[in-house]
C-alpha positions in Angstrom: 0.0 -0.1 0.1 2.6 2.7 0.3 4.3 1.6 -2.7 1.4 2.4 -4.3 1.0 5.4 -2.5 4.6 6.8 -3.7 3.9 5.8 -7.1 0.9 7.5 -7.4 2.8 10.7 -5.6 5.3 11.2 -8.1 3.4 10.2 -10.8 1.4 12.9 -9.9 4.0 15.6 -9.4 5.9 14.9 -12.7 2.5 15.2 -14.5 1.9 18.5 -12.8 5.6 19.4 -13.1 4.9 19.0 -17.0 2.1 21.1 -17.1 3.4 23.9 -14.9 6.9 24.0 -16.8 7.3 25.2 -20.0 10.0 23.6 -21.9 11.9 26.2 -24.3 12.7 23.0 -26.6 13.4 19.8 -26.6 16.1 17.8 -27.8 15.7 14.5 -29.9 17.6 11.8 -31.0 16.1 10.4 -34.8 13.8 7.7 -33.7 11.8 10.6 -31.4 13.2 9.4 -27.6 14.7 12.2 -25.7 18.6 12.7 -25.9 20.9 14.0 -23.6 23.1 17.0 -24.4 26.2 16.0 -23.2 25.9 12.5 -24.4 25.2 14.7 -28.1 28.2 16.4 -27.7 30.0 13.0 -27.2 28.6 11.5 -30.0 29.0 14.6 -32.4 32.9 14.8 -31.2 33.6 11.6 -33.0 32.5 12.8 -36.7 34.3 15.3 -39.1 31.3 17.3 -39.7 28.7 18.3 -38.2 25.8 20.1 -39.3 23.8 22.2 -37.6 20.4 22.9 -39.5 18.2 26.2 -38.7 15.6 27.9 -38.7 17.0 31.6 -39.7 14.6 33.6 -37.5 14.8 31.0 -34.6 16.5 31.9 -31.2 16.2 28.4 -30.0 18.5 27.7 -33.2 21.3 30.5 -32.5 21.4 30.0 -29.3 22.2 26.4 -29.5 24.5 27.1 -32.5 26.6 28.7 -30.4 26.3 26.1 -26.7 27.2 23.4 -29.2 30.4 25.1 -31.1 31.6 26.1 -27.4 30.8 22.7 -26.0 32.6 20.8 -28.8 35.2 23.3 -29.2 36.1 22.3 -24.5 35.9 18.7 -25.6 38.3 19.3 -29.0 40.7 21.3 -27.1 39.9 23.3 -29.9 40.3 21.4 -32.9 37.7 22.8 -34.2 36.2 24.9 -37.9 33.8 26.7 -38.7 31.3 27.6 -42.1 28.4 28.9 -42.9 25.8 28.8 -45.5 25.5 32.7 -44.7 28.8 33.8 -46.2 29.8 33.6 -49.9 32.9 32.3 -50.9 34.3 35.5 -52.5 34.1 37.2 -48.9 36.6 34.7 -47.8 39.7 37.2 -47.6 37.6 39.9 -45.9 36.2 37.5 -43.6 40.3 35.8 -42.6 41.2 39.8 -42.5 38.0 40.6 -40.0 39.1 37.6 -38.1 43.0 38.7 -38.0 42.2 41.7 -37.0 43.5 42.9 -40.2 39.9 45.3 -40.9 38.2 47.2 -38.7 34.1 46.0 -37.5 33.0 48.3 -40.0 34.9 47.9 -42.3 33.6 44.6 -42.8 30.1 45.0 -42.1 30.4 47.5 -45.2 32.1 44.5 -47.3 31.0 41.4 -46.3 26.9 41.6 -48.0 26.2 40.8 -44.1 22.5 38.9 -43.6 19.9 41.2 -41.7 20.0 39.5 -39.2 24.0 39.3 -38.9 24.4 41.2 -35.5 21.7 39.3 -33.5 22.2 35.6 -34.9 25.6 34.9 -36.2 28.0 38.1 -35.1 28.4 36.0 -32.0 29.8 32.6 -34.0 32.1 34.9 -35.6 33.0 36.7 -32.8 33.5 32.9 -30.9 35.8 32.4 -34.1 37.9 36.0 -33.7 38.3 35.2 -30.1 39.1 31.8 -30.3 41.7 31.8 -33.4 39.5 29.7 -35.4 39.1 29.0 -39.3 35.4 30.6 -40.3 35.1 29.1 -43.8 32.6 31.1 -46.3 30.9 28.2 -48.0 28.0 29.4 -49.7 28.1 30.0 -53.7 27.9 33.6 -54.7 24.9 34.9 -55.0 25.1 35.8 -58.5 25.5 32.6 -60.1 23.0 31.0 -58.1 20.6 33.7 -59.7 22.6 33.5 -63.0 21.3 29.7 -63.1 18.2 30.2 -62.2 17.6 32.8 -64.5 18.7 31.1 -67.3 18.1 27.8 -66.0 20.3 25.7 -67.9 23.4 24.5 -66.1 25.9 25.0 -69.0 25.7 28.8 -68.8 28.3 28.4 -66.0 30.8 26.9 -68.3 30.6 30.7 -70.1 32.0 31.8 -66.4 36.0 32.7 -66.5 38.6 30.5 -64.8 38.3 32.8 -61.7 34.6 32.6 -61.5 34.9 28.9 -61.4 37.4 29.2 -58.3 34.1 30.4 -56.0 31.5 27.1 -56.6 32.1 23.7 -56.7 33.6 22.1 -60.2 32.0 22.0 -63.1 30.3 19.6 -63.9 28.1 19.7 -61.3 26.1 16.3 -60.5 22.6 17.9 -59.9 19.8 15.8 -58.7 17.3 18.3 -59.1 14.6 15.4 -59.6 14.9 15.2 -55.6 14.6 18.7 -54.8 11.5 18.8 -57.0 9.7 16.2 -55.6 11.0 17.3 -51.7 10.5 20.6 -52.1 8.5 21.0 -55.7 5.6 22.9 -54.0 7.6 25.4 -52.3 9.4 26.0 -55.6 6.8 26.6 -57.5 5.3 29.2 -55.3 8.6 30.8 -55.6 9.0 30.9 -59.0 8.2 30.5 -62.4 10.5 28.3 -63.4 10.9 25.9 -60.3 13.3 23.3 -61.9 16.2 25.9 -62.9 15.4 26.9 -59.0 16.7 23.6 -57.7 19.2 23.4 -60.0 19.9 27.2 -58.5 19.4 25.2 -55.2 21.5 22.1 -56.3 24.4 24.7 -56.6 24.0 25.9 -53.4 24.3 22.5 -51.7 27.2 21.6 -53.8 29.6 24.4 -53.3 29.0 24.2 -49.7 30.1 20.9 -49.3 32.4 21.5 -52.0 34.3 24.3 -49.9 33.7 22.0 -46.3 35.4 19.3 -47.8 38.1 21.4 -49.0 38.8 23.0 -45.3 38.8 19.8 -43.4 41.4 19.1 -41.5 42.5 15.8 -39.7 41.5 15.1 -36.2 39.7 18.5 -36.1 35.7 18.7 -36.6 33.9 20.9 -39.1 31.0 22.8 -37.9 29.1 24.4 -40.4 25.5 26.5 -39.7 22.9 26.2 -42.5 19.3 26.4 -43.1 17.3 23.4 -42.0 16.4 22.1 -45.8 19.6 22.1 -47.0 20.9 19.2 -44.7 17.7 17.8 -44.2 17.2 14.0 -44.5 20.7 13.6 -45.0 20.3 15.0 -48.7 21.6 18.8 -49.9 24.5 19.6 -49.3 25.1 15.9 -47.7 24.7 14.6 -51.0 27.4 16.2 -52.3 30.4 16.0 -49.6 29.6 11.9 -49.8 30.0 12.1 -53.2 33.3 14.4 -52.9 34.2 12.5 -49.8 32.7 9.3 -49.4 34.8 7.7 -46.4 33.3 10.9 -44.3 31.7 10.9 -40.8 28.5 12.7 -40.9 26.1 14.1 -38.2 23.6 15.8 -39.0 21.0 18.2 -36.3 17.6 19.9 -37.9 15.5 22.2 -36.4 11.2 21.6 -36.2 8.4 23.9 -34.4 5.2 22.0 -33.0 2.5 23.0 -31.1 3.5 20.5 -28.4 7.3 19.3 -28.3 6.6 17.2 -25.6 6.5 14.2 -27.9 8.0 14.7 -31.6 5.7 14.4 -34.3 6.4 10.7 -36.6 6.8 13.3 -39.9 10.0 14.4 -37.9 11.5 11.3 -36.8 14.8 10.3 -39.7 15.0 13.8 -40.2 18.2 14.2 -38.9 20.5 12.3 -36.1 19.1 15.3 -33.9 16.4 17.0 -33.4 15.5 20.3 -32.0 12.1 20.7 -31.2 10.8 24.5 -30.0 7.3 25.9 -29.8 5.6 27.2 -32.6 4.7 30.7 -29.6 8.5 30.7 -29.8 9.2 34.5 -30.7 11.7 34.9 -34.0 14.6 37.4 -34.7 13.0 38.6 -37.3 
């Protein structure tokens, strides 16, 4: 009887706690089981590349990007490299000069075509790299070349670029898998473009270029941490697909962000979308 009453008390306490405690996020593994943060860090540290997929305007995504980076920095004794979709490959020199203290913050802000939410969402990561003497790689294709491909619709247009320009994108010809992108994102792209297949190819150009510069900047016994929109790496596709083409032996782990009304149980539709899943309430505030 005592045991029964004690069990009932514990269960009621847990139930009451779950009703009165508001969690900002829940971390799940790919199967939908709650994951322990520190155990995740231990797991991530044994890989060559870690992708952190974000919602661009979600503060939990950005906060955890910083926290995971700091945790892996400590775990790896500083042996990490950072990279991001938010920086285009032709800005690498400017980014390097800022990290090395060779140019001012104002000059960096003026010259680097930074995203509007840079100061709130990405500046902490760049500052962490600067303070910790880390490399930060500008991985994305210059937007003008993605726009060119979207506008022309035929990837042969990339062959007309100068040799100098071709150094800023993935090696040609790019093994497009546009049909796969259309299958997963076709409805969205149809709303975004009159030529959704061309937009899919432009998207693939971004993914291939990010994969190329990640692979180019890998270092032995280092973890490369890459920040990108979750759709670039969800379902181990996108950048991951191209990276495996360039370097099949790499050990890769992905993290994604999802939103739900109730975050206490992961929706089946999100399971297996990444190795770790950050589940955030739909009511979470936005950075823009």
